[in-house]
N, C-alpha and C positions, 0 to 999 in steps of 0.2 A: 635225614637218614644217611648214615655213613656207609659207603660201599667198600667192598674188598678191593684192594689196589692191584691185584694180579701177582702178588709176590708173597710167599709164605714167610712169616717171621722166623728169624734164626739165621746165623751166619754159617759159612762153611767150616770155620774153626770149631764151632760147637759140635757139629756132626763128627769131624775128624777126631776131636778129643774123646768122645764117647766110643768111637770105633777103636781107638788105641787102647782104651781102658778094657773094652771087651776082649780084645786080642790078648792082652798081657795079664789082666787081673780076673777076667771072667765076668759072666753075666750078672751074678749076684752082687759083686762089688759095684758094678755099674748102677744097678738098682739102688744100692745104698747111697751112692753119691747124689742121687736125684734129690734127696731130702735137702741138701745144701742148695741145690739149684732152685728148688721151689721157693725157699726163703728169700732168695735174690729176686726171683721172677715176679712174685706177687707185687712188690712195690715198684719195681723198675720196668714193668711192662704194663703201664696204667691203662692203655686202651684195651688190651686183652683182658686184664683183670676186671675192668668196668663192664665189658660185654658179658663175661662169665657171671658176674654178680647180677646183672639185669636178667640174664637167662635163668639163673637160679631163683631169683626173687619173683619175677613177673611171669615167667613161662612155667616153671616147675612149681611155683607157689610155696617155696620153702621159707621158713623164718630166718632171722639173721644168723643164729647160731649154726643151723644146718647149712646155710649158704656159705659160711666160712669153711665148714667141712667140705662142701662141694668144690670150693676153690682149690683146696689142697688135693682132693681126690682127682679132680680134672687134670691139673698140671702133672701130678704124679703118673696118672695113667698115660698121658701124652708122652712123657719121658720113657715109660716102659715100652710103649708101642714103637717109638723110634729105635730103642735098643733092640727090641725083638726083630724089627724089620731088617736090620743089618745082620743080626745073628742068624736068622733063618735063611736069608739069601746068601750067606757066606758058608752054608753047609752045616749049620748047627740045628737043623730042623728036628733031629733026633732027641733034642732036649725039651721038645714041646709036644703037646697033645692036640689033636685036631678032630673036630666033629663037623658033619655036613648035613644040611637040610636041603631036600629036593635036588641032591647031587646027580642022581641018575637022569632026572628030567632035564637038568642043565646040560649034561654030557650028550644026551640025545639031540639036543638043539645044535651043539657044536659039531656033531657028526652028521648033520643034515645037509651038508654040502651047499651051504648058502651063507651069505654075509650075516653077521650077528652084531647087534649093538648092545653093549653092557653099560649100564648107568649106575654109578655108585655115588658116594657122598663123602664129605670130610667127617666121617664118624668111623670109629674103629681103625682098622689097619688094612686098607685096600691092597697094598702091595705084598702083604704077607702070603698071599695065595700063589705067588709065582712058582714055587717048587712043585705045586700040584697040577699045574697046567700041562706039564710034561711035554708031549708031542704037540700040544695045541699052542705052546708058547711062541713058536716062530710065526704064528698067524695073528698074534695079538698086537694091536696098535693102540698106544695110550695117548690120548689127547691132553696136552698140558699147556698152560700159558708159558710163553717163551722164558720169562724170568725164572719160573719153577724148573723148567726143563734144563736151563743152563746150570742151575745150582746142583741138581741131581746128577747131571752129566759130569760136573767137576768132581764131585765126591766119588762117583764110581770110578772115574779114570785114575784118581790119586790112589785108590785102593785096589786097583787091578781087578775090579768086579765086572764080569761080563753078563749081559742079559740076553735071553733068547728073544724077548719081545722088543718092539720098536716104539719110538716116540714120534708123535706128530705135534710139533710146537705150534702154538697159536700166536700170531702176531696181529695186533689190531689194525696195522697199517695196510694189510693186504688180505686177500682171500685164498692164498695158496693152500692153506690147511683144508679148506672146503674141498678142493680138487683132490688132495691126498686122501681125505676121508672117503670120498666117493670112489676113488680108484681102489682103495683097500676093500671096500664092500663088494665092488665088482669082481675082485679076485677071490671072493668068498672067504675073506678074512674077518677078524673080529675087531671092532672099534670100541674102545672103552672111554667113557666120559665121566666126569664128576658133575652131577646134575644140580648142585646146590650153590654155585658161585658164578657171579658175572662181574664184569669190569666196566666201569664208566658208563658210556653211552650204549653199551651192548643191548640188543633187543631182549626184553624180558617178558615173562608172563606172571600173572599173579593168582594166588589161591590161598585158602586158609590152611595154615600149618601150625599144629600145636595150639589151636584156639585163636590165633591171630593172623592177620594178613601178612604175607611175605612174598617176595619177588624171587623168581628163578630164571636162569638163562633159557631163552627160547630155543637156542641152537640145537641141543641134543634131541629135544622132543619134536621139533619141527622136522629135522632131518630124518629121524626114525619113522615119523608118520608118512613122510613123502617117499622114502626108499622102500617102505613096506617089507622090512626084514624083521625077523624075530627080535624081541627086546627082552633083556633080562636085567632085573635090578639085583645088585650084588653088594653084600655087606659082610665084612670079616671082623667079628667082634671078639675082644679079649675077655676071657673069663678067669676065674681063680685058678691058681696052680699051673701057670704057663700053658693055658689051654685057649685055643681059638675055635670059635663056632662060625662056620660059613653059612650064610643065609642066601639062597638063590630064589628069587621070586620072578616067575615067568609072567610077563604082561598078558593081559587078556586081549583078544582080538577087538579092534576098535573100528567103528564106522562113523562117517560124518553124520551129524544130526542137525536139525534146524537150530538147536540151542547152543551147541558146542562144536568147535572144530576138533579134528582128531588129535592134534598136538596138545590141546587143552585137556582132553580126556586122558591122554597118556600121562601128562603131568600129574593129574589127580590120582592116577593109579600109583605113580611113583611116590607121591607125597603120603598116601595111605601106608605104603610099605615102609617109608622112612619114619613115619610117626611111630609105628609099632616098634621099630628098632630103638629110636630115641627114648621111648617110654620104658623099654626094657633095660637099656644101658645109658641112663641119663648122663653119667659122668664121662661118656666118650663122645660128647659133642665138641668138635674142635674148630668151629667157625668163630674166630676171635675178632669180631666186629659187630656192629649193630645190625643183626640179621633181619629182624622184624621191622615192618614199616614204621610203627610207632610204639613207644613205650610210655603209655599214659600213667600218671601217678595213681597208685593204688594203696590202700591200707592193708596191712598184713597182721595176722594174729601171731604175735611173738610169744 
């Protein structure tokens, strides 16, 4: 099984190129240029292409022709989302539409004067919600692996973009991030994790996801169970016509049982919510590595 390496594919130059295109030619022009990028990306990013093909064929059960279509749709959607992320955080949110599910319940939790853990995934566009957090933004702490944090910081600094929220970089060589996370929750702030990736020898938990066994990082779920703070699963999914739909799923109260530990029960709640999202938006799955434990040979009806 191939693990994620802790760094998202794509160089700083690529981000800056599209940022410049958005600034000077507009969002629509940037979308159009994506078609050329996809033609390059499919053959020259073999690991990502292979993992998306396996996902399409063995997880979604699509035939070869539809799987080819899924490759194009997936890469195009990823490009759109990266463009939208910059456009919206740069003050162009008026060009988009937004819809919210369970938003009042979510805000009630943020207003409850206690620390909150939010767990998302590498589906959709998690960062697009920044303009809507408004006064809550200064209390948000986003946990990222150090390599991702450095890349994002470099892009933001080069374009003079300021964020209300803060980052907590994770370095595998020390536990400084654990203390920063605990301190943020003690200050009654909000800590945001991505619950679907782990690196190397990081502790993991296992459960069934989309019909096959998969591994997830234990950290977010273990910490949430021990801190006993509210947990919200958060997904921001792109829909047609420059529209984003925000899904907030509040976790149910969990108690230790003889059969399962609280962190395992919390993980299973998260996976159920994530499954619903992936089934509804299959082209917005952006984990470009062999996510599932095994990909056994299967026959397909073409």
